[in-house]
VMD Tcl script that builds the backbone (N, CA, C; Angstrom):
set m [mol new atoms 408]
animate dup $m
set s [atomselect $m all]
$s set {name element resname resid chain x y z} {
  {N N UNK 1 A 78.987 52.922 -90.107}
  {CA C UNK 1 A 77.678 53.303 -89.090}
  {C C UNK 1 A 78.444 53.128 -87.507}
  {N N UNK 2 A 78.841 54.494 -87.351}
  {CA C UNK 2 A 79.593 54.907 -86.024}
  {C C UNK 2 A 78.336 54.840 -84.664}
  {N N UNK 3 A 79.070 54.078 -83.972}
  {CA C UNK 3 A 78.208 53.574 -82.438}
  {C C UNK 3 A 78.454 54.950 -81.680}
  {N N UNK 4 A 77.932 55.316 -80.960}
  {CA C UNK 4 A 77.898 56.328 -80.339}
  {C C UNK 4 A 77.898 55.308 -78.855}
  {N N UNK 5 A 78.838 56.037 -77.757}
  {CA C UNK 5 A 78.540 55.371 -76.874}
  {C C UNK 5 A 78.307 56.554 -75.498}
  {N N UNK 6 A 77.442 56.260 -74.678}
  {CA C UNK 6 A 77.174 56.966 -73.515}
  {C C UNK 6 A 78.432 56.463 -72.069}
  {N N UNK 7 A 78.451 57.752 -71.684}
  {CA C UNK 7 A 79.240 57.839 -70.341}
  {C C UNK 7 A 78.580 56.700 -69.441}
  {N N UNK 8 A 79.183 56.191 -68.572}
  {CA C UNK 8 A 78.262 55.690 -67.777}
  {C C UNK 8 A 77.860 56.677 -66.048}
  {N N UNK 9 A 76.629 55.667 -66.469}
  {CA C UNK 9 A 75.884 56.609 -65.187}
  {C C UNK 9 A 76.481 56.234 -64.113}
  {N N UNK 10 A 76.268 57.444 -63.189}
  {CA C UNK 10 A 76.840 57.569 -61.950}
  {C C UNK 10 A 75.691 56.799 -61.033}
  {N N UNK 11 A 74.817 56.954 -60.954}
  {CA C UNK 11 A 73.811 56.663 -60.212}
  {C C UNK 11 A 73.880 54.705 -60.255}
  {N N UNK 12 A 74.319 54.444 -61.216}
  {CA C UNK 12 A 74.382 52.823 -61.297}
  {C C UNK 12 A 75.761 52.346 -60.898}
  {N N UNK 13 A 76.993 52.832 -60.832}
  {CA C UNK 13 A 77.757 52.633 -60.018}
  {C C UNK 13 A 78.105 51.710 -58.853}
  {N N UNK 14 A 76.870 52.051 -58.120}
  {CA C UNK 14 A 76.834 51.626 -56.832}
  {C C UNK 14 A 77.401 50.125 -56.217}
  {N N UNK 15 A 78.514 49.676 -56.124}
  {CA C UNK 15 A 79.066 48.279 -56.344}
  {C C UNK 15 A 78.266 47.402 -55.242}
  {N N UNK 16 A 77.297 47.905 -54.508}
  {CA C UNK 16 A 76.643 47.305 -53.244}
  {C C UNK 16 A 75.830 46.456 -53.560}
  {N N UNK 17 A 75.182 47.113 -54.934}
  {CA C UNK 17 A 74.036 46.465 -55.443}
  {C C UNK 17 A 72.479 47.224 -54.383}
  {N N UNK 18 A 72.850 47.996 -53.626}
  {CA C UNK 18 A 71.536 48.119 -52.393}
  {C C UNK 18 A 71.554 49.553 -53.237}
  {N N UNK 19 A 69.904 49.337 -53.354}
  {CA C UNK 19 A 68.677 50.345 -54.024}
  {C C UNK 19 A 68.690 51.609 -53.174}
  {N N UNK 20 A 67.685 52.803 -53.188}
  {CA C UNK 20 A 67.649 53.663 -52.000}
  {C C UNK 20 A 67.162 53.472 -51.320}
  {N N UNK 21 A 65.721 52.578 -52.120}
  {CA C UNK 21 A 65.023 51.845 -51.205}
  {C C UNK 21 A 65.129 51.137 -50.394}
  {N N UNK 22 A 66.343 50.040 -50.728}
  {CA C UNK 22 A 66.621 48.885 -49.821}
  {C C UNK 22 A 67.699 49.653 -48.593}
  {N N UNK 23 A 68.609 51.109 -48.801}
  {CA C UNK 23 A 69.433 51.613 -47.809}
  {C C UNK 23 A 68.459 52.393 -46.896}
  {N N UNK 24 A 67.373 52.890 -47.468}
  {CA C UNK 24 A 66.045 53.460 -46.626}
  {C C UNK 24 A 65.904 52.632 -45.444}
  {N N UNK 25 A 65.542 51.289 -46.074}
  {CA C UNK 25 A 64.786 50.736 -45.001}
  {C C UNK 25 A 66.071 49.894 -44.143}
  {N N UNK 26 A 67.378 49.691 -44.948}
  {CA C UNK 26 A 68.240 48.741 -43.495}
  {C C UNK 26 A 68.694 50.237 -42.852}
  {N N UNK 27 A 68.293 51.760 -42.739}
  {CA C UNK 27 A 68.519 52.848 -42.100}
  {C C UNK 27 A 67.660 53.090 -41.381}
  {N N UNK 28 A 66.560 52.304 -41.254}
  {CA C UNK 28 A 64.948 52.712 -40.460}
  {C C UNK 28 A 65.785 51.461 -39.382}
  {N N UNK 29 A 65.800 50.141 -40.094}
  {CA C UNK 29 A 66.165 48.922 -38.897}
  {C C UNK 29 A 67.330 49.203 -37.951}
  {N N UNK 30 A 68.305 49.887 -38.871}
  {CA C UNK 30 A 69.239 49.883 -38.029}
  {C C UNK 30 A 69.017 51.060 -36.665}
  {N N UNK 31 A 68.348 51.603 -36.544}
  {CA C UNK 31 A 67.873 52.923 -35.995}
  {C C UNK 31 A 67.137 51.849 -34.812}
  {N N UNK 32 A 66.537 51.016 -34.827}
  {CA C UNK 32 A 65.917 50.267 -34.325}
  {C C UNK 32 A 66.543 49.229 -33.443}
  {N N UNK 33 A 67.772 48.517 -34.250}
  {CA C UNK 33 A 68.576 47.985 -33.220}
  {C C UNK 33 A 69.395 48.828 -32.525}
  {N N UNK 34 A 69.865 49.840 -32.671}
  {CA C UNK 34 A 70.738 50.909 -32.197}
  {C C UNK 34 A 69.869 50.881 -30.865}
  {N N UNK 35 A 68.744 50.932 -30.687}
  {CA C UNK 35 A 67.696 51.342 -29.580}
  {C C UNK 35 A 67.549 50.468 -29.087}
  {N N UNK 36 A 67.340 48.709 -29.162}
  {CA C UNK 36 A 67.632 48.007 -28.583}
  {C C UNK 36 A 69.394 47.140 -28.316}
  {N N UNK 37 A 70.217 47.830 -28.701}
  {CA C UNK 37 A 71.952 47.370 -28.316}
  {C C UNK 37 A 71.735 48.516 -27.081}
  {N N UNK 38 A 70.781 49.551 -26.882}
  {CA C UNK 38 A 71.192 50.630 -25.913}
  {C C UNK 38 A 72.065 51.819 -26.211}
  {N N UNK 39 A 72.341 51.933 -27.511}
  {CA C UNK 39 A 73.398 52.553 -27.849}
  {C C UNK 39 A 72.877 54.195 -27.763}
  {N N UNK 40 A 73.982 55.049 -27.389}
  {CA C UNK 40 A 73.822 56.616 -27.250}
  {C C UNK 40 A 74.033 56.776 -28.951}
  {N N UNK 41 A 73.102 58.146 -29.042}
  {CA C UNK 41 A 73.036 58.653 -30.559}
  {C C UNK 41 A 74.765 58.682 -31.160}
  {N N UNK 42 A 75.914 59.725 -30.184}
  {CA C UNK 42 A 77.208 59.683 -30.334}
  {C C UNK 42 A 77.847 57.894 -30.966}
  {N N UNK 43 A 77.341 56.792 -30.343}
  {CA C UNK 43 A 77.628 55.479 -30.693}
  {C C UNK 43 A 77.138 54.917 -31.952}
  {N N UNK 44 A 75.834 55.110 -31.908}
  {CA C UNK 44 A 75.128 55.480 -33.372}
  {C C UNK 44 A 75.886 55.824 -34.594}
  {N N UNK 45 A 76.540 57.181 -34.619}
  {CA C UNK 45 A 77.028 57.832 -35.179}
  {C C UNK 45 A 78.334 57.294 -35.715}
  {N N UNK 46 A 78.910 56.768 -35.164}
  {CA C UNK 46 A 79.622 56.074 -35.047}
  {C C UNK 46 A 80.328 55.035 -35.781}
  {N N UNK 47 A 79.024 53.846 -35.350}
  {CA C UNK 47 A 78.802 52.408 -36.118}
  {C C UNK 47 A 78.389 53.267 -36.995}
  {N N UNK 48 A 77.816 54.156 -37.882}
  {CA C UNK 48 A 77.579 54.755 -38.732}
  {C C UNK 48 A 78.635 55.544 -39.698}
  {N N UNK 49 A 79.787 55.383 -39.403}
  {CA C UNK 49 A 80.959 55.968 -40.149}
  {C C UNK 49 A 81.424 57.338 -39.472}
  {N N UNK 50 A 80.766 57.810 -38.769}
  {CA C UNK 50 A 80.954 59.708 -38.334}
  {C C UNK 50 A 79.832 60.130 -38.917}
  {N N UNK 51 A 78.148 59.907 -38.773}
  {CA C UNK 51 A 77.894 60.698 -39.874}
  {C C UNK 51 A 77.493 62.128 -38.656}
  {N N UNK 52 A 76.865 63.230 -38.957}
  {CA C UNK 52 A 76.460 63.736 -38.367}
  {C C UNK 52 A 75.460 63.942 -37.222}
  {N N UNK 53 A 75.330 63.820 -35.794}
  {CA C UNK 53 A 74.722 64.001 -35.080}
  {C C UNK 53 A 73.084 64.346 -35.438}
  {N N UNK 54 A 72.877 65.834 -36.148}
  {CA C UNK 54 A 71.684 66.012 -37.196}
  {C C UNK 54 A 71.314 64.872 -38.072}
  {N N UNK 55 A 72.248 64.554 -38.845}
  {CA C UNK 55 A 71.686 63.157 -39.465}
  {C C UNK 55 A 71.134 62.191 -39.004}
  {N N UNK 56 A 71.581 61.843 -37.809}
  {CA C UNK 56 A 71.456 60.455 -37.267}
  {C C UNK 56 A 69.859 61.118 -36.426}
  {N N UNK 57 A 69.469 62.552 -35.855}
  {CA C UNK 57 A 68.802 62.593 -35.743}
  {C C UNK 57 A 67.387 62.737 -37.065}
  {N N UNK 58 A 67.689 63.158 -37.947}
  {CA C UNK 58 A 66.827 62.769 -39.152}
  {C C UNK 58 A 66.025 61.413 -39.365}
  {N N UNK 59 A 67.275 60.949 -39.115}
  {CA C UNK 59 A 66.634 59.457 -39.369}
  {C C UNK 59 A 66.140 58.918 -38.571}
  {N N UNK 60 A 65.824 58.958 -37.011}
  {CA C UNK 60 A 64.988 58.578 -36.151}
  {C C UNK 60 A 63.788 59.305 -36.086}
  {N N UNK 61 A 63.462 60.215 -37.363}
  {CA C UNK 61 A 62.635 61.324 -37.789}
  {C C UNK 61 A 62.250 60.018 -38.988}
  {N N UNK 62 A 62.583 59.407 -39.456}
  {CA C UNK 62 A 62.316 58.571 -40.476}
  {C C UNK 62 A 62.730 59.092 -41.662}
  {N N UNK 63 A 63.417 60.630 -41.945}
  {CA C UNK 63 A 63.963 61.001 -43.237}
  {C C UNK 63 A 65.270 60.713 -43.229}
  {N N UNK 64 A 65.819 59.917 -44.266}
  {CA C UNK 64 A 66.739 58.779 -44.802}
  {C C UNK 64 A 67.311 59.656 -45.490}
  {N N UNK 65 A 67.148 60.127 -46.674}
  {CA C UNK 65 A 67.458 60.705 -48.198}
  {C C UNK 65 A 68.651 59.340 -48.041}
  {N N UNK 66 A 69.257 59.989 -49.351}
  {CA C UNK 66 A 70.731 59.502 -50.379}
  {C C UNK 66 A 71.412 58.757 -49.128}
  {N N UNK 67 A 71.960 57.731 -49.511}
  {CA C UNK 67 A 72.940 56.993 -49.015}
  {C C UNK 67 A 74.159 56.195 -49.925}
  {N N UNK 68 A 75.630 56.727 -49.187}
  {CA C UNK 68 A 76.362 56.740 -50.534}
  {C C UNK 68 A 76.524 54.934 -49.613}
  {N N UNK 69 A 78.168 54.778 -50.879}
  {CA C UNK 69 A 78.528 53.541 -50.851}
  {C C UNK 69 A 78.894 53.004 -49.845}
  {N N UNK 70 A 79.651 54.318 -48.749}
  {CA C UNK 70 A 80.059 53.463 -47.473}
  {C C UNK 70 A 78.929 53.737 -46.107}
  {N N UNK 71 A 78.506 54.161 -46.285}
  {CA C UNK 71 A 77.109 53.733 -45.265}
  {C C UNK 71 A 76.187 52.518 -45.583}
  {N N UNK 72 A 75.863 52.382 -46.814}
  {CA C UNK 72 A 75.638 50.920 -47.395}
  {C C UNK 72 A 76.117 50.091 -46.896}
  {N N UNK 73 A 77.306 49.952 -47.558}
  {CA C UNK 73 A 78.203 48.506 -46.612}
  {C C UNK 73 A 77.949 48.619 -45.235}
  {N N UNK 74 A 78.129 49.631 -44.282}
  {CA C UNK 74 A 78.105 49.686 -43.012}
  {C C UNK 74 A 76.760 49.111 -42.733}
  {N N UNK 75 A 75.209 49.281 -43.470}
  {CA C UNK 75 A 74.027 49.112 -43.015}
  {C C UNK 75 A 74.245 47.583 -43.437}
  {N N UNK 76 A 74.749 47.406 -44.549}
  {CA C UNK 76 A 74.297 45.728 -44.402}
  {C C UNK 76 A 75.210 44.980 -43.775}
  {N N UNK 77 A 76.495 45.454 -43.341}
  {CA C UNK 77 A 76.986 44.507 -42.281}
  {C C UNK 77 A 76.486 44.545 -40.974}
  {N N UNK 78 A 75.683 45.637 -40.506}
  {CA C UNK 78 A 75.196 45.541 -39.354}
  {C C UNK 78 A 73.826 45.012 -39.392}
  {N N UNK 79 A 73.160 44.968 -40.795}
  {CA C UNK 79 A 72.276 43.802 -40.646}
  {C C UNK 79 A 72.524 42.296 -40.920}
  {N N UNK 80 A 73.624 42.019 -41.227}
  {CA C UNK 80 A 74.452 40.863 -41.165}
  {C C UNK 80 A 74.587 40.205 -39.607}
  {N N UNK 81 A 75.381 41.546 -39.062}
  {CA C UNK 81 A 74.997 41.036 -37.362}
  {C C UNK 81 A 73.836 40.764 -36.648}
  {N N UNK 82 A 73.045 41.680 -37.118}
  {CA C UNK 82 A 71.344 41.554 -36.470}
  {C C UNK 82 A 71.497 39.799 -36.918}
  {N N UNK 83 A 71.331 39.643 -38.083}
  {CA C UNK 83 A 70.623 38.472 -38.426}
  {C C UNK 83 A 71.219 37.263 -38.631}
  {N N UNK 84 A 72.617 37.440 -37.937}
  {CA C UNK 84 A 73.505 35.715 -37.404}
  {C C UNK 84 A 73.500 36.180 -36.171}
  {N N UNK 85 A 73.085 37.014 -35.103}
  {CA C UNK 85 A 72.603 36.923 -34.183}
  {C C UNK 85 A 71.401 36.354 -33.650}
  {N N UNK 86 A 70.204 36.704 -34.700}
  {CA C UNK 86 A 68.820 36.539 -34.759}
  {C C UNK 86 A 68.962 34.503 -34.672}
  {N N UNK 87 A 69.505 34.692 -35.571}
  {CA C UNK 87 A 69.920 32.829 -35.954}
  {C C UNK 87 A 70.154 32.211 -35.003}
  {N N UNK 88 A 71.619 32.735 -34.015}
  {CA C UNK 88 A 72.593 32.032 -32.893}
  {C C UNK 88 A 71.851 32.252 -31.892}
  {N N UNK 89 A 70.815 32.921 -31.365}
  {CA C UNK 89 A 70.128 32.934 -30.456}
  {C C UNK 89 A 68.457 33.233 -30.235}
  {N N UNK 90 A 67.801 32.219 -29.365}
  {CA C UNK 90 A 66.288 32.435 -30.029}
  {C C UNK 90 A 65.786 33.452 -29.240}
  {N N UNK 91 A 66.326 33.481 -27.802}
  {CA C UNK 91 A 65.910 34.538 -26.565}
  {C C UNK 91 A 66.535 35.733 -27.086}
  {N N UNK 92 A 65.693 36.744 -26.926}
  {CA C UNK 92 A 65.618 38.529 -27.122}
  {C C UNK 92 A 66.933 38.464 -26.528}
  {N N UNK 93 A 66.598 38.290 -25.522}
  {CA C UNK 93 A 68.015 39.353 -24.399}
  {C C UNK 93 A 69.072 38.881 -24.677}
  {N N UNK 94 A 69.200 37.444 -25.321}
  {CA C UNK 94 A 70.605 37.280 -25.680}
  {C C UNK 94 A 71.025 37.867 -26.861}
  {N N UNK 95 A 70.086 37.622 -27.906}
  {CA C UNK 95 A 70.527 38.093 -29.117}
  {C C UNK 95 A 70.634 39.776 -29.012}
  {N N UNK 96 A 69.993 40.578 -28.639}
  {CA C UNK 96 A 70.637 41.930 -28.343}
  {C C UNK 96 A 71.220 42.278 -27.114}
  {N N UNK 97 A 71.780 40.934 -26.338}
  {CA C UNK 97 A 72.567 41.389 -25.078}
  {C C UNK 97 A 73.954 40.977 -25.120}
  {N N UNK 98 A 74.145 40.699 -27.127}
  {CA C UNK 98 A 75.436 40.054 -27.214}
  {C C UNK 98 A 76.657 40.720 -27.420}
  {N N UNK 99 A 75.909 41.496 -28.055}
  {CA C UNK 99 A 77.301 43.172 -28.520}
  {C C UNK 99 A 77.573 43.702 -27.350}
  {N N UNK 100 A 77.003 43.982 -26.126}
  {CA C UNK 100 A 77.353 44.598 -25.235}
  {C C UNK 100 A 77.775 43.804 -23.866}
  {N N UNK 101 A 78.341 42.787 -24.127}
  {CA C UNK 101 A 78.531 41.251 -23.270}
  {C C UNK 101 A 80.151 41.251 -23.911}
  {N N UNK 102 A 81.296 41.338 -22.329}
  {CA C UNK 102 A 82.179 40.640 -22.800}
  {C C UNK 102 A 82.859 39.286 -23.218}
  {N N UNK 103 A 83.480 39.242 -24.216}
  {CA C UNK 103 A 83.687 37.933 -25.124}
  {C C UNK 103 A 85.371 37.737 -24.866}
  {N N UNK 104 A 85.515 36.159 -24.701}
  {CA C UNK 104 A 86.770 36.049 -24.525}
  {C C UNK 104 A 87.602 35.779 -26.134}
  {N N UNK 105 A 86.923 35.577 -27.237}
  {CA C UNK 105 A 87.382 35.983 -28.853}
  {C C UNK 105 A 88.065 37.111 -28.811}
  {N N UNK 106 A 87.438 38.101 -28.004}
  {CA C UNK 106 A 87.813 39.394 -28.294}
  {C C UNK 106 A 88.795 40.134 -26.997}
  {N N UNK 107 A 89.413 39.099 -26.703}
  {CA C UNK 107 A 90.401 39.627 -25.431}
  {C C UNK 107 A 89.844 40.078 -23.811}
  {N N UNK 108 A 88.537 40.000 -23.830}
  {CA C UNK 108 A 87.170 40.347 -22.973}
  {C C UNK 108 A 86.730 41.745 -23.102}
  {N N UNK 109 A 86.927 41.865 -24.640}
  {CA C UNK 109 A 86.211 43.020 -24.684}
  {C C UNK 109 A 84.531 43.167 -25.352}
  {N N UNK 110 A 84.005 44.003 -25.334}
  {CA C UNK 110 A 82.772 43.659 -25.908}
  {C C UNK 110 A 82.663 43.981 -27.535}
  {N N UNK 111 A 81.654 42.883 -28.032}
  {CA C UNK 111 A 81.935 43.369 -29.614}
  {C C UNK 111 A 81.779 44.458 -30.411}
  {N N UNK 112 A 80.547 45.044 -29.153}
  {CA C UNK 112 A 80.297 46.550 -29.321}
  {C C UNK 112 A 81.644 47.780 -29.529}
  {N N UNK 113 A 82.467 47.270 -28.552}
  {CA C UNK 113 A 83.651 47.629 -28.500}
  {C C UNK 113 A 84.766 48.144 -29.526}
  {N N UNK 114 A 84.784 46.828 -30.248}
  {CA C UNK 114 A 85.306 46.341 -31.290}
  {C C UNK 114 A 84.749 47.029 -32.491}
  {N N UNK 115 A 83.282 47.222 -32.752}
  {CA C UNK 115 A 83.079 47.991 -33.638}
  {C C UNK 115 A 82.816 49.208 -33.636}
  {N N UNK 116 A 83.026 49.723 -32.379}
  {CA C UNK 116 A 82.935 51.360 -31.968}
  {C C UNK 116 A 83.812 51.629 -32.679}
  {N N UNK 117 A 85.551 50.997 -32.822}
  {CA C UNK 117 A 86.230 51.757 -33.138}
  {C C UNK 117 A 86.454 52.240 -34.614}
  {N N UNK 118 A 85.454 52.296 -35.527}
  {CA C UNK 118 A 84.827 53.206 -36.418}
  {C C UNK 118 A 85.357 52.509 -37.789}
  {N N UNK 119 A 86.118 52.014 -37.703}
  {CA C UNK 119 A 86.630 51.553 -38.873}
  {C C UNK 119 A 85.250 50.471 -39.702}
  {N N UNK 120 A 85.516 50.171 -41.118}
  {CA C UNK 120 A 84.347 49.630 -41.627}
  {C C UNK 120 A 84.739 47.899 -41.541}
  {N N UNK 121 A 86.578 47.816 -41.683}
  {CA C UNK 121 A 86.899 46.657 -40.822}
  {C C UNK 121 A 86.462 45.873 -39.786}
  {N N UNK 122 A 86.238 46.982 -39.243}
  {CA C UNK 122 A 86.077 46.097 -37.783}
  {C C UNK 122 A 84.578 45.762 -37.191}
  {N N UNK 123 A 83.161 46.491 -38.204}
  {CA C UNK 123 A 82.157 45.792 -38.891}
  {C C UNK 123 A 82.316 44.508 -39.389}
  {N N UNK 124 A 83.177 44.429 -39.969}
  {CA C UNK 124 A 83.405 43.663 -41.061}
  {C C UNK 124 A 83.922 41.751 -39.831}
  {N N UNK 125 A 84.955 42.161 -39.230}
  {CA C UNK 125 A 85.286 41.423 -38.404}
  {C C UNK 125 A 84.486 40.816 -37.521}
  {N N UNK 126 A 83.579 41.496 -36.612}
  {CA C UNK 126 A 82.533 41.242 -36.159}
  {C C UNK 126 A 81.374 40.113 -37.083}
  {N N UNK 127 A 81.112 40.584 -38.187}
  {CA C UNK 127 A 80.411 39.756 -39.079}
  {C C UNK 127 A 81.276 38.462 -39.682}
  {N N UNK 128 A 82.164 38.685 -39.443}
  {CA C UNK 128 A 82.820 37.385 -40.224}
  {C C UNK 128 A 82.952 36.299 -38.725}
  {N N UNK 129 A 82.864 37.233 -37.669}
  {CA C UNK 129 A 83.350 36.055 -36.231}
  {C C UNK 129 A 81.787 35.632 -36.234}
  {N N UNK 130 A 81.058 36.152 -36.650}
  {CA C UNK 130 A 79.380 35.390 -36.266}
  {C C UNK 130 A 79.350 34.799 -37.320}
  {N N UNK 131 A 79.564 35.412 -38.529}
  {CA C UNK 131 A 79.138 33.744 -39.714}
  {C C UNK 131 A 80.098 32.433 -39.626}
  {N N UNK 132 A 81.228 32.838 -39.116}
  {CA C UNK 132 A 82.035 31.485 -38.416}
  {C C UNK 132 A 81.461 30.807 -37.522}
  {N N UNK 133 A 81.029 31.620 -36.617}
  {CA C UNK 133 A 79.890 30.755 -35.256}
  {C C UNK 133 A 78.957 29.692 -35.595}
  {N N UNK 134 A 78.057 30.480 -37.094}
  {CA C UNK 134 A 76.843 30.214 -36.917}
  {C C UNK 134 A 77.342 28.888 -38.294}
  {N N UNK 135 A 78.703 28.752 -38.700}
  {CA C UNK 135 A 78.881 27.631 -40.082}
  {C C UNK 135 A 79.111 28.106 -40.929}
  {N N UNK 136 A 79.055 29.257 -41.524}
  {CA C UNK 136 A 78.730 29.909 -42.749}
  {C C UNK 136 A 80.279 30.370 -43.226}
}
mol reanalyze $m
mol bondsrecalc $m
mol representation Tube
mol addrep $m
């Protein structure tokens, strides 16, 4: 008896492990987070890996659509940054203002300046910094 092997499904090849519903939830949460951080639409698009302004406008209307691996990874890092800030700071003003405050550990740059360089690794660096600050 010969076994027939099927080609792997591209739908399940997402290494993030984040499904479409989870990705959409993070996208909606990021829109709210960016509003609380006081970002412009252009800055939001940069943090999201250079998505188009029209795509971000759809997100703001709740029309998320399908998300790729890079975007899911960025959203996961942003949600991790948000979570870490909510753990580190009990006051909303401090939690949401941290990203816009110059930081000696970032050579007096704002953490947001680091993230707005646009690289996935810049988001990761800020996330790692916050995880270390909270003892992870």
